[in-house]
N, C-alpha and C positions, 0 to 999 in steps of 0.2 A: 808499208816498209818493204821495199823490194830489194832482194839481195843484189849486191854488185859482184861481178865475176872476179874482181881483183882486190876485194876488201874483206875484212872479217865480217862474220854474220851479225845480224841484230840478235838481241836476246830472244829466246824462244819463250812464248807466253805459256804459263801453266793453266790459264783460264781461256781455253780456245773458244773461238766463235767464228762465224762465217767470214768476217772482215778483219780478223786478227792475223797479222803476218808473223814472221816474214814470208814473203811470197817469192817464188822462183822468178827469174827474169823473163820467163815465158808467160808471166801473168797467170800462174796457177798456184794452188796451195802445195806446200811441200809434202812429200810422202813421209810415212813413218820412218822408212829407211834413211831418207835424206836428213830428217830431223835428228835421228840417232847418230848419224855420221857427224853432224855439226857439233854434237855433244861428245864426240870421240868414243862412243860406245863401240865395242868390238863388232865387226861385221857379222851379221847373222844372228845377233842376240834377239831372242824372242821376248815379247812383252805380253802381259796378261791384260785382257779387257778390250773394250771397243776403242775407237779413235780418240774420243774425248778423254777417256781414262789414260790411254797411252800418252797422249800429248801432255797431260797433266804430270805424268811420271817423268817424262823427258824434260819438261820445262822446270820442274822442281829439282832436278838432279844436278849435282856438281859434275862438271865434265870429268869423264873417266881419266883423261890424260892428266888433269890437274891433281887428281887423287893419287895417281901413280908417281908423279913428280914429287909431291909432298911426302909420300911414303918412302921414296928413295932417299930424300934429304933427311928425314928422321932416322932412317937406318944408318946413313952416313955419319950424322952428328952424334947419335947416342950409342951406336954399336960398332962404329968404325968400318962399316961395310962400304966397299968401293964398287962402283959399276963402270965398266968400260964400254958397254953397249948403250945405244939410244933407248929411251923408253919404248916398250913394246907397242904402246898405243899412239906413238908419235905419228904425225901426219906430214907427209912430204908434200912439197910444192909441186903441183902438176903443171907441166909445160907442154905445149904452149897454152896460155890462157886464151880462151875463145875471144875473138874480137867482139866489141859491143855491137848491138844491132842498131840499125838506123832508127831514128825517132820519127814517128808519123807526124804529119802536120796537125795542128789543132783543128778540130771540126768547126765548120763555119758557125754553127749555132752557139759556140762558146766565145767567139771573137768579140761579141758585144761587151764582154766583161773586162776587156783590156783597158788600161788607163792608169792614172796615178792613184794609188790607194795608200792609206795610212798603214804603217806596219802594225802588226798585232801587238797590243800593249803588254802582253805577257799572260801567263796562266793566272786565272782568277781576276783578270783586269779587263775582260771584254765588256761588250755592251750591257750584258745582263748584270755583270758584277758592278758596273758603274751605278746601276739602279740600287744596289745594295750599299748606298752611301751611309756614312756614319755621321750622325748629327749629335752635336754636343748641346745639351740643354740641362740646366740645373745639376750639373755634375754627373749626369748619367749619359750613357751612349745608347742610341736607338739604332737598331739594325733592321732594315726591311729588305728582304730578298726580292720583292716585287712579284711574289708568287701567290699572293692572296693569303699568306700565312700570318698568324699573329706576330706582332713586333716583339722582338726580344729586348729586354732591358737588362743592363749590366753595369759594371763599374765603368768609369770614364776611360775611354780609349785614348792612348797617346800615340801619335804618329811619329 
């Protein structure tokens, strides 16, 4: 998941890994400061712990701006408080948006994969899942995941 310069960010993952995005459009992992900015944390806020711990904190957090907007609305509805200024954590649109970078040509070694291909059938319906067919016999359903595991027997499955 690569960030787009002119679109909202993808969700930040609380369980980081080396291949878990979102990634900067320059094909690098986001810095802690960049992830914190996406969650509208105040600039300069310090986090405790290492990178994994900090990314977990940021990924699990409710965006600070959302919290501020909700708190203002609760104050307005329950206590008659009125706010004339914008939320302190609001983020302004920065102009100009940098132009997109040109896309490199596909390396020659990958061109052999061009052609007509079936669309992916959907989550849980790929090649391996097709092996996990449901068989109906004697009122029971048999499910085999094709992983060398014992077959599970259960009540009749109805599609």
